[in-house]
TORVEXSE-965805 format. One record per residue (C-alpha): residue in three letters; x, y, z. Coordinates in steps of 0.5 Angstrom, whole numbers, plus 500, padded with zeros to 3 digits. Layout:
BEGIN
ALAXYZ...
//
This chain:
BEGIN
MET403604299ASN407599303ASP411595298PRO417591299ALA423595298SER420595291ALA427597293GLU430595287PRO434591286PRO432587292PRO431580288GLY424578287ALA422584287LEU425589282PRO429588276ALA437588275PRO441595274PRO442597267GLY448594265ALA447587268THR451582265GLN446576262ARG448570259ALA447570251VAL441566249THR436565244ARG432571243ALA424571242ASP421574235ASP428572231GLY433568233PRO440570236THR441577234GLN447582237HIS447588240GLY447594236ALA447602237ALA446603230ARG440598229ARG437601236GLY437608233ALA433606228ASP428602232ALA429607238THR427613232ALA421610230ALA418608236ARG419616238GLY414617233HIS419622229HIS414622223GLY412628218GLY416634215LYS422637218ALA418644218ALA412641221LEU417638227ALA420645228LEU413648229ALA412643234ALA419644238LEU418651237GLY412650242VAL415645247VAL422646246PHE423653246GLY417656251ASP422656256ILE428661253GLY422664249THR419667255SER425670258PRO424677254LEU418678260TYR424678265ALA431678263LEU433685261LYS428688266GLU432685272CYS438687269VAL436694270SER432694276ALA434698282THR435692287HIS440688283GLY442692276VAL444698273PRO441705271PRO439704264THR444710262PRO446709254ASP453705255ASN450701261VAL444699256LEU450697250GLY453693254LEU447689257LEU445688250SER452686248LEU452681254LEU445678252PHE446677245TRP453674246SER450669251LEU445667247MET450666241MET456662245VAL452658251VAL445656247THR447657239VAL455654240LYS454650246TYR448646246VAL445647238THR452646235PHE455641240ILE451638246THR446636241ARG451631238ALA451627244ASP444623243ASN443617247ASP439613240GLY436621240GLU434622247GLY438628250GLY438630257ILE443629263LEU441623265ALA442620257LEU449623257LEU451620263ALA449613260LEU454615254VAL459615259PRO463607260GLU461603265ARG468603268LEU466611270ARG460610272ALA461604277SER463604284GLY463598286THR458597292GLN457605294GLY452605288VAL454612286GLY461614283TRP463621283LEU462622275ALA455619277GLY454623283LEU456630279VAL449628273VAL445626280LEU447633282GLY445636276ALA439632275ALA437635282LEU438642280LEU434641274TYR428639279GLY429646283ASP429649275GLY422646275VAL419648281ILE421656280THR420656272PRO413656272ALA412661278ILE417666275SER414665268VAL407666270LEU408671275SER412675270ALA406675265MET401677271GLU405683273GLY403685266LEU397688269GLU400693274VAL403696267ALA395697265THR393700271SER396700279GLY389698281LEU390691279LYS396689283PRO393686288PHE390681284VAL397678281VAL398673286PRO391671286LEU390670279THR398667279CYS396661283ALA389660280ILE393659274LEU398654276VAL393650280GLY389650273LEU395648269PHE398642274SER390640275VAL390638268GLN396635267ARG393627268TRP389629262GLY397629258THR399634253ALA396630246ARG390633246VAL393641247GLY400639244LYS397641236VAL396648239PHE402650242GLY406650236PRO401656232ILE400660239MET409660240VAL409662232LEU404668234TRP409669241PHE415669237THR412674232ALA410679237LEU416679239ALA421680233VAL415685231LEU415689237GLY423689237LEU423691230VAL418697231PHE423700236ILE430699233ALA427702227ARG426708231ASN433708234PRO437703229ALA444706233VAL442700238LEU445695233ALA452697235ALA451693242LEU453687237ASN460689237PRO463685244VAL467690245TYR460693249ALA460688253ALA468688255ARG467696256PHE461694261PHE465690265ALA471695266ALA466700267HIS462696273GLY468691276PHE465687281HIS458689280GLY459688272PHE460681274ALA454681279ILE449683274LEU452676270GLY446673275SER441677271VAL444676265VAL443668265LEU436669265VAL436669258ILE439662257THR435659261GLY432654256GLY438651254GLU438645258ALA431644256LEU433644249TYR438639250ALA433635255ASP427635249MET431633244GLY428626243HIS421628242PHE423632236GLY430630233ARG436635232GLY435637226PRO427640227ILE430643234ARG436647230LEU431650224ALA426653229TRP432655233TYR436659227ALA429660224ALA424663229ALA427663236LEU434666236PRO431672231ALA425674235LEU429674242VAL435678239LEU430682236ASN426683242TYR432685247PHE435689242GLY427693242GLN427694249GLY434697249ALA432702244LEU426703248LEU430704254LEU435709250GLN429713249GLU425712255PRO429710262GLU423711266ALA421704262ALA426700266ALA420698271ASN417694265PRO421694259PHE417688255PHE410691257ALA412698256MET413697249VAL405697247PRO401703249LYS397702255GLY390700254PRO387694250LEU393693247THR396691254TYR391687256ALA392683249LEU399682250VAL398680257ALA393674255LEU398672250ALA404672255ALA400668260MET398663254ALA406663252THR408662260VAL404656261ILE407653255ALA414655257SER411651264GLN408645260ALA415643257LEU418644264ILE413640267SER414634262GLY421634263ALA420633270TYR416627269SER422624264LEU427625268THR423622274HIS422616269GLN429616267ALA432616275ILE427610277GLN429606271LEU436608272GLY435606279TYR436613283LEU429613285PRO424609288ARG418606284THR412610283GLN406611279VAL407612272ARG401613267HIS402613259THR397619257SER398617249SER398611245GLU402614239ALA407618244ALA412614248GLY415620252GLN408623254ILE407620261TYR404624268ILE407622274PRO402624279LEU407624285THR412628281ASN406633279TRP403635286ALA411636289LEU412641283ALA404644284ALA406645292GLY413648291CYS411653285LEU405655289ALA409656295LEU414660291VAL409665289LEU406666296ILE413666299PHE416671294GLN410675292GLN414679286SER418676280SER423681281ARG425677288LEU424670285ALA429672280ALA434671285ALA433664286TYR433662279GLY440661276ILE444656281ALA440651278VAL440652271THR448654271GLY450649275THR447643271MET450647265GLY457646268ILE456639270THR454638263SER460641260ILE464636264VAL460630262PHE460632255PHE468633255VAL468625258VAL463623253MET468626248ARG475623251HIS472616253THR466614249TRP468618242ARG476617243ALA477625241PRO483627242LEU485632248ALA487637244LYS480637241ALA476636247LEU480640252PRO479647248LEU472645248LEU471644255ILE475650257LEU470655252PHE464652255LEU467653262SER469660261PHE461662261ASP459656265LEU463659272PRO462666271PHE454665271PHE455660276GLY459664281ALA455670280ASN449666281LEU452664288ILE452672290LYS444671290PHE445665295LEU441669301ASP437673296GLY433667294GLY438663291TYR438658296VAL431655295PRO434651288ALA440649293VAL436646298ILE431643294ALA437640290ALA441638297VAL435634298LEU433630293PHE441629291THR441625298MET435622297MET437619290VAL445617293ILE442613299TRP437610294LYS442608289ARG447605295GLY442602299ARG439598293ALA447596291ILE449593298LEU441590298ALA443587291GLU450584293ARG447581300PHE442577295THR446575290ARG452573295ALA446569298ALA443566292PRO445560289SER446559281VAL439557277ASP444551275THR445549282PHE438550284VAL436545279ARG440540280ASP438540287LEU431540286ASP429534286ALA432533293LYS429539296CYS422538293ARG417532295ALA412535289ARG410538283VAL403541282PRO399544276GLY400551274THR406556272ALA410560278VAL413566276PHE419569280LEU422575279SER429576280SER434582280ARG440578277ALA439573271GLY443566272LYS441567280THR435564284PRO431569287TYR430568294ALA423569294LEU423561291THR428559295HIS424561301HIS418558298LEU421551297LYS424551303HIS418552307ASN413548303LYS417543299VAL412543293LEU413547286HIS408549280GLU410544274THR412550270VAL417555274VAL420561271ILE425565273LEU424572270THR429578270VAL428585268VAL435588265THR434596264GLU439598259HIS443605258VAL439606252PRO433610252ARG429604248VAL431596246ALA428595240ASP422590240ARG426584237GLU432585242ARG427585248LEU427578250ASP432573252VAL429565253THR433559256SER429553257LEU432548263ASP431542265LYS426539270GLY420545268VAL424551270HIS425556264GLN429563265VAL426569262VAL430576261ILE426582259ARG431588257SER428595257GLY431602256PHE430607261MET425611257GLN420605257SER415602261THR415594262ASP408589262VAL411583264PRO404579262ALA404582255LEU412581254LEU411574257ARG406572252ARG411573247ALA416569250ALA411563251ALA408564243ALA416564240HIS419559245ALA412554247LEU413555253PRO408551257ILE405557260ASP398556262PHE396564263ALA389562266ASP393559272VAL399563273ALA402566280TYR407571280TYR412571286LEU415578289GLY420578294ARG418583300GLU424586304THR423589310ILE429594312LEU431594320ALA435600320THR439598326ASP446600328ARG449593325GLY448595318ARG453598313MET449605311GLY448607318ARG441607322ILE440615320THR441613312GLU438606313THR432609316ILE432614310PHE432608305ALA427604309VAL422610309MET423611301ALA422603300ARG416603304ASN413609300ALA415606293GLY410605288ALA407598288VAL411592284PRO405589281ASP402596278TYR410598276PHE410591271ARG403590270LEU401584274PRO394583276PRO394584283GLU390578284ARG395573282VAL401576286VAL404573291GLU409576296ILE414572300GLY417577306VAL424577310GLN428582314VAL434585312ASP439590316LEU443593311
//
């Protein structure tokens, strides 16, 4: 795909960056309006399709939102008592570990995420990039550098989430398949091949979307959480003394007894909370209320009961430490049934992370941190259900590589903490900024919450750093590569935009001088894409300079991505009719919306009687060739990376749904 630097926002090819200043004009559909968060929120909620009762939405949320954290019992306690990194399953150790697990769930997931972080929704959407969009522009921007310190921190958190998205399917499916070893050691050679086969199948069906299978996710996860709760209750009933671990004193005693090694164990304890960030990221699909209901009514009780059931089993049979979850059922048919149920649950958990990676990529593209790529909508009803082939197969390759390299979930678990805890810590910091600068909360209220959140985030992150050489480098390397790419792309497009904006005349100046430069007007309509409203795209100036003719009707069109998930239909179009057949159209899109330019242009033409003949219209795009020499501001290496990303970016016509047979590209060479 040798597309112009679909390098956003080079004028003529791409939309303006989020929040670009525009001239207030008459809006299509309903005349002058004002931007309003409250009304946008209502429209966005309707667009997301939050239909049905709260219980039904909670059931659906149980299948999607809690898949990741719901499968943690497969490996969390197992890693805490493993011979490699854990402690022996003595009664004191078991009670101490259970206390740590319980209070981690309560303080990080229940208090931090379910109670507080989910309040920071951007018109109902959650996730770290949606959280960044709530931060005031003055704290996000950094001039021509493209990324300020706060935005850079969030970009790092987003990059870490990609690392989590690679590891989660691999460790979840692999740990489920390892249940076969409990049934019989003869099946051990088949664990890795079966895991790879399931992962290949999982990523192969992604192109069909989750709409068809989404309805069965909830019931399967209800069955899964029911199995967790029942198994836990059985063993708790046999040894109810294990409930003493609800007292946090046992966690304190554990640290006192083990010192630094007790701190290192937090690197395994963190496995119980790995779905917290996914819970926040998926909030836009179901709403805060249903997610809270699903957590308190099903997920939290089932997880606590199962962990305490595993602990009760270890108090009676310390030898079960090799795999305490699957040891909760007798060897034989019940083991195979539990493996099958666990496999389905882990596939669902993986699906949630994969879908989250699609949403994250889509947001990053819309906000200007990644180049455009093909985005397919897999549902006509749910706008958030998308499929991104490049992201899908990159994740697939990463997952398969991890399974083949690490072979065992215990070895892979060492790689599983840095990404999650790093993102959690960044979320806490950005949430504090939102409280102080967006919600205007007093420091006396915001600072204690930040200290409380970081008192868990930082120890968890520090404990996982210890495992860096054992596998923790995996998400760190993935994050470093993606962070570098995102920052280079953002900075490159900012410099490119500055270059063209400085050189481009205003639209008013262009219209005033049009008669002197244009020798003839020809029938038809020309649509020139511009990255800045009010500025003339270089494709238009070049076309007129060299051809000396212009269509009778000229539309200068700008797409602006706002820092909200969705812009209401009645606020999406601004239309200004100028003299001499020139018209300005500004399309506003949210970072969760796609932009069908021909369809929106038809709406604008109908609402404002624009003389556009859609049977005779041409779309003019700018195509930039990046030279990457030492004379530019970026430097040869970074500009070369930017140029490679630009050359491989998705085609602008595909992204804006432009008919390819009506697209004309005008090129220019640029040295950044």
